[in-house]
C-alpha positions, 0 to 999 in steps of 0.5 A: 500500500502506498500513500500518495498526496491527494493534491501534489505540492506545487513547489514552483508556486510555493517558491515563487510566493516565498521569494516574493515575500522575502524580496518585498520585505527586504526591499521595503525594509530598506526604504522604511528605515528612512521613512516615518512610520506609526505603530498600530494601536496596542493590543490589535493584530492589525498592521501599522498605520501607513504614512508612505506609499512604499509601506502601503504597497508592502501591506497590499503585497503581503496581504494579497500574498498571505490571504490568496490561494493556496495560502488563504487557510494558513495561519500566519504570524508576521512581524516586519521591522526596520533594521536600523530603528526596529520600528514595526512596519507590518504585523499579522497575528503578533500575539498568536502562539505558533510552532516556530518556522525557520528561514533555513527552510527556504534554503532547504527548498532551494537545494531540494528543488535543485537536487531532486527537481520540482516533479519529485514525489515522496512515497510512504509504504505501509506494511504489516508483520501480522495477519488479518482475520475478519478485517482485523489486523493482528500485528503491527502496521508499519509505515516506511517513509521516504522523507515526505515533509507533509506527513505529521503526527496527526496522520 
């Protein structure tokens, strides 16, 4: 028995979205260090008040990217700050506790795409060391994975 994803991951789209976010943040962060900003009202998870066209554009780009398919059902915790003054430029869900992510995943994605290619698929094989009687398995069900990053403990 093999486990296959119901919908293959569109790695090229995921990389494009990740790259777009990184470029937008880096570009506007550099501009924002020279532009005035105002902080959002305390206790809210909305973005900061926009006083400049560059910051307004960043908000539009990030909002569109974070809340469009295939990412619209994802919960994001985002806090973008200027490098030199550490002022808040953009936030979404700043007080929500999330499992930490890492920018190292971007590097991992780039290396994996180069080494494996965008069309590579992972296979998880299920087998048993027991017998099945009346649709009941008497023994262990064993899953042998090949590194599929979409499988978690809930599967």
